[in-house]
C-alpha positions in Angstrom: 6.3 9.5 -31.4 9.8 8.8 -30.2 10.4 6.4 -27.3 10.3 8.3 -24.1 8.4 11.3 -25.3 5.3 10.3 -23.4 5.8 9.4 -19.7 2.8 8.5 -17.6 2.9 8.7 -13.8 2.8 5.0 -13.7 5.9 4.7 -16.0 7.8 7.2 -13.9 7.0 5.5 -10.7 7.9 2.1 -12.1 11.2 3.3 -13.6 12.3 5.0 -10.4 10.8 2.4 -8.1 8.6 5.0 -6.3 6.6 3.4 -3.5 2.8 3.5 -3.9 1.3 6.2 -1.7 -2.3 5.5 -0.7 -2.5 8.4 1.7 -0.4 11.3 2.8 2.1 10.6 5.5 2.7 13.4 8.0 2.8 17.0 6.8 5.1 16.6 3.9 4.8 19.3 1.2 6.6 20.3 -1.9 7.1 23.6 -3.8 7.3 24.4 -7.5 9.1 27.7 -8.0 8.4 29.9 -11.0 10.1 33.1 -11.9 8.9 34.2 -15.3 5.4 35.4 -14.7 4.0 32.1 -16.0 1.2 30.2 -14.4 -0.9 27.0 -14.6 -4.6 26.3 -15.2 -6.8 24.4 -12.8 -8.6 22.8 -15.7 -5.4 21.3 -17.0 -4.5 19.9 -13.6 -8.0 18.4 -13.3 -7.6 16.8 -16.8 -4.2 15.3 -15.8 -5.6 13.9 -12.5 -8.6 12.4 -14.2 -6.6 11.0 -17.1 -4.2 9.1 -14.8 -6.6 8.3 -12.0 -4.6 10.2 -9.4 -5.9 11.6 -6.1 -7.1 15.1 -6.3 -4.2 17.3 -5.1 -4.1 20.4 -3.0 -2.2 23.2 -4.8 -1.9 26.6 -3.3 -0.3 29.7 -4.7 2.2 31.7 -2.7 3.3 35.0 -4.1 1.8 37.8 -6.1 -1.9 37.5 -6.8 -1.5 36.2 -10.4 -4.8 36.3 -12.3 -5.5 36.0 -16.0 -4.2 37.3 -18.3 -0.9 36.0 -16.9 2.2 38.1 -17.7 3.7 35.3 -19.8 0.7 33.1 -20.1 0.1 29.5 -19.1 3.4 27.8 -19.6 3.7 24.1 -20.1 6.9 24.0 -17.9 5.0 25.1 -14.9 2.3 22.4 -15.4 4.9 19.8 -16.1 6.6 20.5 -12.7 3.4 20.2 -10.9 2.5 17.0 -12.7 5.8 15.4 -11.8 5.2 16.1 -8.1 1.7 14.7 -8.4 3.0 11.7 -10.3 5.4 10.5 -7.7 3.0 11.3 -4.8 -0.3 10.3 -6.4 -1.7 13.6 -5.4 -1.1 13.0 -1.7 1.5 15.6 -1.2 0.2 19.2 -1.1 2.1 21.4 -3.6 2.9 25.1 -3.2 3.1 27.0 -6.4 5.4 29.8 -5.6 5.5 32.7 -8.1 7.9 35.6 -8.2 5.6 37.3 -10.7 8.3 38.8 -13.0 8.3 38.5 -16.7 12.1 38.3 -16.8 14.5 35.4 -17.2 18.0 36.9 -17.6 20.8 36.7 -15.0 20.3 39.5 -12.4 16.5 39.7 -13.0 15.6 36.5 -11.1 16.3 36.4 -7.5 16.5 32.8 -6.4 17.9 33.8 -3.0 15.0 36.1 -2.2 12.3 33.7 -3.2 13.9 30.8 -1.2 14.4 33.0 1.9 11.1 35.0 1.7 8.7 32.4 0.4 10.0 28.9 0.7 11.5 29.2 4.2 8.5 31.2 5.5 5.8 28.8 4.2 3.8 27.0 6.9 4.8 24.2 6.8 8.1 24.6 5.1 8.1 22.3 2.0 10.5 19.3 2.1 11.3 19.7 -1.6 11.5 22.6 -4.0 11.7 22.3 -7.7 13.1 25.0 -10.0 12.8 24.0 -13.7 15.1 26.8 -14.8 18.7 27.4 -14.3 21.7 29.3 -15.8 25.1 27.7 -16.2 28.2 29.2 -14.7 29.4 30.4 -18.1 26.2 32.5 -18.6 26.7 34.2 -15.2 30.4 34.8 -16.0 29.5 36.4 -19.3 27.0 38.7 -17.6 29.6 39.5 -14.9 27.1 38.4 -12.2 29.0 35.7 -10.2 27.8 37.4 -7.0 24.3 36.1 -8.0 25.6 32.6 -7.9 27.1 33.0 -4.5 23.9 34.6 -3.1 21.9 31.7 -4.6 24.3 29.1 -3.1 24.0 30.6 0.3 20.1 30.6 0.1 20.2 26.9 -1.1 22.4 26.1 1.9 20.0 27.8 4.3 17.2 25.7 2.7 19.2 22.6 3.2 19.8 23.4 6.8 16.0 23.8 7.2 15.4 20.3 5.7 14.5 21.5 2.2 15.9 19.6 -0.8 16.2 22.0 -3.8 16.2 20.5 -7.3 17.2 22.7 -10.2 17.0 21.8 -13.9 20.2 22.3 -15.9 18.6 24.3 -18.6 17.2 23.3 -22.0 20.7 22.6 -23.4 22.2 21.0 -20.4 24.7 22.6 -18.0 25.5 25.3 -20.6 22.0 26.6 -20.1 21.3 27.6 -23.6 24.9 28.8 -24.1 27.7 26.9 -25.9 29.8 25.1 -23.3 
């Protein structure tokens, strides 16, 4: 194994000086957004919680009724996002898994603005953080002649910010180029 390929919740919390949460404070919730018809398995979550002695979390699904077989299967990226939320909160922060339910991942096929406005901002309570582990770089949107998508997404993210939601978006598997040469 290479250094850094295995990160336990305890290592993450130590590295980022995350305070120890013994119990939930207030009604703080988080959201993990997924757009590619992928899902997660409760048994995998239970294994993770047991392995690292975390509190048993509350995870609810908001979105289409996704049942096996999942359009794109159980995807490690979805589970990883949920695990990171649980790692820094010790399972004390309820997590909303918000699914769009599409099997698409190209510009123009994923509507970040719609999912933020229709699912995140209408959740009760509204989550304080939303994680999107997928993102396209500006160059990819320019190549697809879809810059209007970027402006629509930006407006939705600003609305989320005004509602007190911090939105975190990955920069893609290859950095800001999002799988395209920069």
